[in-house]
Residue, then its C-alpha position, 0 to 999 in steps of 0.5 A: x441692301x437688296x441685290x441688283x435687279x432684285x424685286x422688292x416686296x413693298x410690305x417687307x421694305x416698309x416694315x424694315x424702314x419702321x424697325x430701323x426708325x426711319x418712319x416718324x409717327x404722325x397723328x391720324x396715321x399708322x407708321x405703315x401708312x406713313x412709310x407707304x407715303x415715303x415710298x410713293x414719293x420715291x416712286x414719283x421722283x423716279x428714284x424707285x420703280x413700281x414693278x407690280x401694281x394691284x387692281x386697287x392701285x397699291x404698289x406691291x413690288x418695286x425695284x431700283x434701276x441699275x444705274x440708281x443702284x450703283x449710285x446708292x452703293x457708291x454713296x453707302x461706301x463713302x458713309x460706311x453704311x452697307x457691307x455686302x458679301x462681295x467683300x471679306x466678311x472674315x474682317x467686316x468693316x467695324x462701322x458698317x450699319x448694315x450687312x447684305x449677305x449674298x452667297x452664290x458660291x455656297x461658301x459663306x465665311x464665318x463672320x466676326x462681330x461688328x458692334x454697330x451693325x443694325x441689320x442683316x439680310x440674306x439672299x440666295x444662300x444655299x447653305x447656312x453653317x452653324x458657326x455663322x448662326x452662333x456668330x450672329x447671336x453671339x456677336x451682333x448684339x445691337x441688331x434691329x433687323x434680322x431677315x432670314x427669308x428664303x434661307x435654308x435654316x432649320x432652327x433658331x437657338x436660345x441665343x436669339x434672346x441675346x438680341x435685346x434691340x431686335x425689332x424685325x425678325x423674319x423666317x419666312x420661307x424657311x424650315x424653322x419649326x419652333x421658336x425658342x422660349x428666349x423669344x420672351x426677351x425680345x421686348x422691342x420686337x415689332x414684326x415677327x414674320x413666320x409665313x410659309x415656315x414650318x412653325x405651327x404653334x407659338x410658345x406662351x412667351x409670345x405674350x410678353x411681346x407688348x410692342x409687337x405690331x405685325x404677326x404674320x404666320x400661315x402656310x397655304x395651298x391652292x384654296x385654303x390657309x392654315x394658321x398657328x396656334x397661340x396659347x396664353x393671354x393674347x390681350x397682352x399683345x395690345x399693340x397688334x395691328x396685324x394678326x393672321x392667321x390664328x388657328x382656332x383648333x384646340x383653343x379654348x375658343x370662346x375665351x380666346x375669341x373674347x380676348x381678341x376683342x380687346x385688341x383695339x388697334x387691329x387692322x388685319x385679322x385672319x382666323x382659321x379652323x373656326x367652328x360653327x359654335x364660335x361664330x357668334x363670339x367672333x362677331x362680338x369680338x370684331x364689333x370692338x375692332x373699329x379700325x379693322x380693314x381686313x377680315x379673313x375667316x376660314x372654317x375647319x372643313x369645307x362643309x362647316x357652317x359659318x355662323x356670322x349673322x349676329x354682327x349688328x355693327x360691323x367695322x365700317x372701315x373694312x376694305x377686304x373680306x374673305x369668308x371661307x366656309x358654308x353660308x346659309x345666307x350672305x350676312x346682312x351686315x355686308x350691305x353696310x360695308x360701303x368702303x369694301x373693295x374686295x370680297x372673296x367667298x370660298x365654299x359658301x355654296x349659296x343657293x341664292x346669291x344676292x348680286x344686287x346687294x354685292x353690286x350695290x357696294x359703291x367701291x367694290x373692285x374685286x369679287x371672287x366666288x369659289x364654290x360660292x354658288x350652287x345655282x344654275x344661273x347668274x345674272x349681272x344686271x345694269x346699274x350694279x357693280x359700278x366700279x368692279x375691275x376683277x371677277x372670278x367665277x370658279x368651282x360652280x358645278x351647276x352653273x349653266x347660264x351666265x347673263x351680263x346686261x349691256x351696261x353690267x360689268x362695264x369696267x371689268x378688266x380681268x375675268x376668270x372662269x374655271x371649273x364650271x362643267x355645265x357652262x358649255x359656251x360663253x355668253x354672247x354678252x361678254x362682247x359688251x365688256x369693252x374694258x376687258x384686258x385679260x380673260x382667263x379660263x381654267x379646267x373647262x372642256x376642250x370643246x369649250x376652248x375650241x369654240x373660241x379658236x380664231x377662224x374655226x370657232x363659232x364663239x371667237x367673235x365674242x372674245x376677239x376684242x380682248x387682247x389677252x385670252x389665256x387657257x389653263x389645262x391640268x396635265x397628267x402631272x397635276x400641273x397646269x399648262x398655259x396657252x394663249x388664244x391664237x398660239x399654235x401650241x393651243x391648236x396643237x393641244x386641242x387637236 
């Protein structure tokens, strides 16, 4: 259903598979985990190509080779599985199970009903006529998946409730501002994707969706995210596996957070606008989430204190942790997270960052500190961070010295340093980092950059072993210009 050469988000793909019923339940694994195994097998058979792979080995995006795409379309034509907008939508094939509507001409036809259509996905649609919207909700009553991602859609009508079989609904990257109350009728809904839409509050009817497993709803800017308000009783959403992000502003904080603790199947939880007073209640709730793999906690303000010390038994299955808010100290329970692969600390402003505790986490692959440390020196010692691959150091106003022991950070492949105005030169220790593939520098002085220039730069010898060195400078339009070390354009900019 995806157009030729289209880069497919793997999470989107597997959730569509789940909604269509392609994924079979297996003891000890979630449907998403089973679906990921299917995708891995397709990649190993060279039927699908991995387009981008994260540092932890997870395939994030994939695509189908042009030749394979033609074969698939040929087979689907024989089986009347898929109809695309290249054909006449005025009279669609009445047996087509899936519609893929791609509009390059800005002229969508009104589509009549098809009693057997299970899914509709839109691509590159420049205009969305109200007549088409009415037709969808009036005629395609057996739909299981409806994907409006990126469509110029402003609203969803009450007729949404006609789609009683709907399992997947996405208005990601649209201008939809609110969901109709008829949402309560969608008792089969499994995925509701509101990411980067304009929805800021969910109707109380959301609590009727007892089969909902994936609720994704947030907007984002450079360094923070904003969740949605949920009113009512969330404990009725007892099938939820992923819930991010929930805006705690204007909630009955303590009662709401206690109800979160009843969501026993949660694998991913994101909270925004958490107040200091609610920190202990959140810790108590998280202790009941024994399957939790990802936890993101964001305070309401940059200087708001996150009170997260009281967790005595954290979920030991935690893989990813993002704490965004001021910390008096690093929570003690972090040292128990032996499965943790990613930790991101925003706004923490720790006066003493315990690198030995973080460096003792045996599986940690990524460490990000954004305004996370307000000290003058960072020392990465031998024997710590044994498998770390990515290190981000940004927004440290007082940092003036970075020391890396000869066998410290020896497996790091990506290093990012940004907005550290007192760090006047690179440490010579960076030459020990033999695995470095990418070194990125942002918002540092021109003099800092000049010192790395080939030939004339006195610090060039420190980075000459790194194949990709990139520098980012904020220009007058508040946009970043990118330069690669060695390019003539960088030399021109610096002089």
